[in-house]
C-alpha positions in Angstrom: -122.6 -16.5 -83.1 -123.4 -13.7 -85.6 -123.0 -10.1 -84.6 -120.7 -10.8 -81.7 -117.7 -9.7 -83.7 -116.7 -6.5 -85.5 -114.2 -5.0 -87.7 -113.4 -1.4 -86.8 -111.9 0.9 -89.5 -109.6 3.7 -88.5 -107.3 5.8 -90.7 -104.1 7.1 -89.3 -101.8 9.9 -90.7 -98.6 7.8 -90.8 -97.0 4.4 -90.1 -95.8 5.2 -86.6 -99.1 6.4 -85.3 -100.9 3.4 -86.9 -98.4 0.9 -85.3 -98.7 2.6 -81.9 -102.5 2.3 -81.9 -102.4 -1.3 -83.2 -99.8 -2.4 -80.6 -101.8 -0.7 -77.8 -105.0 -2.4 -78.8 -103.6 -5.9 -79.1 -101.4 -5.5 -76.0 -104.4 -4.5 -74.0 -106.3 -7.5 -75.4 -109.0 -5.2 -76.8 -108.4 -6.6 -80.3 -107.3 -10.0 -81.5 -105.6 -8.6 -84.6 -105.0 -5.3 -86.3 -104.0 -5.1 -90.0 -102.2 -2.0 -91.1 -102.9 -1.2 -94.8 -100.5 1.5 -96.0 -100.9 3.8 -99.0 -104.7 4.5 -98.6 -105.7 7.7 -100.4 -108.5 9.5 -98.6 -110.6 12.3 -100.2 -112.9 14.1 -97.9 -114.4 17.5 -96.9 -113.0 19.0 -93.7 -114.2 22.4 -92.5 -115.7 23.2 -95.9 -112.4 22.4 -97.7 -111.8 19.5 -100.1 -108.8 17.5 -98.7 -106.8 14.6 -99.9 -104.3 12.6 -97.8 -102.2 9.5 -97.8 -103.1 7.5 -94.8 -102.7 4.1 -93.2 -105.9 2.1 -92.6 -106.3 0.0 -89.5 -108.6 -3.1 -89.8 -109.3 -4.0 -86.1 -110.8 -7.4 -85.4 -112.5 -7.6 -82.0 -115.5 -8.7 -80.0 -118.3 -6.1 -80.0 -118.2 -6.0 -76.3 -114.8 -4.2 -76.6 -116.1 -1.4 -78.8 -116.2 1.4 -76.2 -112.7 0.8 -74.7 -111.4 0.5 -78.3 -113.0 3.9 -79.2 -111.6 5.5 -76.0 -108.1 4.2 -76.6 -108.1 5.4 -80.2 -109.3 8.9 -79.2 -106.6 9.1 -76.5 -103.8 8.2 -78.9 -104.9 9.5 -82.3 -103.4 12.6 -83.8 -106.6 13.7 -85.6 -109.2 16.0 -84.0 -111.9 13.7 -85.3 -110.5 10.2 -86.1 -112.5 7.8 -88.2 -113.8 5.1 -86.0 -116.4 2.9 -87.8 -117.5 -0.5 -86.6 -118.9 -3.1 -89.0 -120.5 -6.3 -87.7 -119.0 -9.6 -88.9 -122.0 -11.5 -90.1 -120.2 -14.8 -90.9 -116.7 -16.1 -90.5 -114.8 -19.3 -89.9 -115.9 -20.7 -86.6 -112.3 -21.4 -85.7 -111.2 -17.8 -86.4 -114.1 -16.4 -84.5 -113.2 -18.6 -81.5 -109.7 -17.3 -81.8 -111.0 -13.7 -81.6 -112.8 -14.7 -78.4 -109.7 -16.2 -76.9 -107.8 -13.0 -77.3 -110.0 -10.5 -75.6 -109.9 -9.6 -71.9 
């Protein structure tokens, strides 16, 4: 079952917005689990200016078939003009865990 699953990375400006998006994704059964990693320091160029920010990173575990609705939900709820939404395929994983991801999506 390789390439049926993904981890989507998304940074958020604060805990409240990260929790709101995480709860929305899991409640809508678009993601099986969302980890919120606080205290991520991001360094990036934005509009030709070097920026640095403390953010919360979402690690969203989901079926690949849910990518588009996940992207749409994040864009609707996110505070950033251009939120980070990057999907990475899960090449291998415990079969039991992958079946659990399957059981959680709509």
